[in-house]
Every structure is written in C-alpha cells, then in structure tokens.
C-alpha positions, 0 to 999 in steps of 0.5 A: 669245221670240215664235214666229210660224208661217205654213203657206204652202201652205194660203194662199188669198191673201186679203191680210188678214195684210198689211193687219193687219201689213205689217211682217211679211207681204207677198204674193208676186208669183210665186204670190199667197200670203202671205210671212212676212218674215225667216222660215225654211222647214221643210217648208212651215212658215215660222217667225220667232223674235224676242225682241221681244215688241212684235210680238205684237199686230200678229201676233195681229191678222194671225192672227185675220184669217186666214180659213183659220187658218194663222198662229200666234203663241206667246210663250215 
C-alpha cells in the first residue's frame, strides 16, 4: 500500500507538485492551492491510499520539489 498525504492549508501555490506529477496533483482554480486528486480530507490532511506501487516515483518527485515540505509518501 502507498499512502500519499498533502497538508493543503500550508500550500503556497508554487505548482511544483503539478509539474512533477500531474496525474495526482492539480491546482485549484478557487484558491490557487494544490489538490491531491481522489484523496480523502481529514482535518486538513488530504490522503490518497493506493495499492499501486508504480505511483511512488512520481509522487516522491512531487514531495521533493515542494518548497514547504507538505507532501509525504509512505510505502507499507
């Protein structure tokens, strides 16, 4: 299982995550912050759980590119 988490309220809208992984991230037209697609919100933490380990590399690129370090990727 792969777990990707985005702490959206701390997003500065730099768009780096979208550039690195446009399949899982996009920018909101409402507030200019990043959105983790197909995720569940729990108190400002948006989480995507996937059994597909092929997404790890692109999500880790997005996490590393984030200047405020609000994206985490964990494999279990």
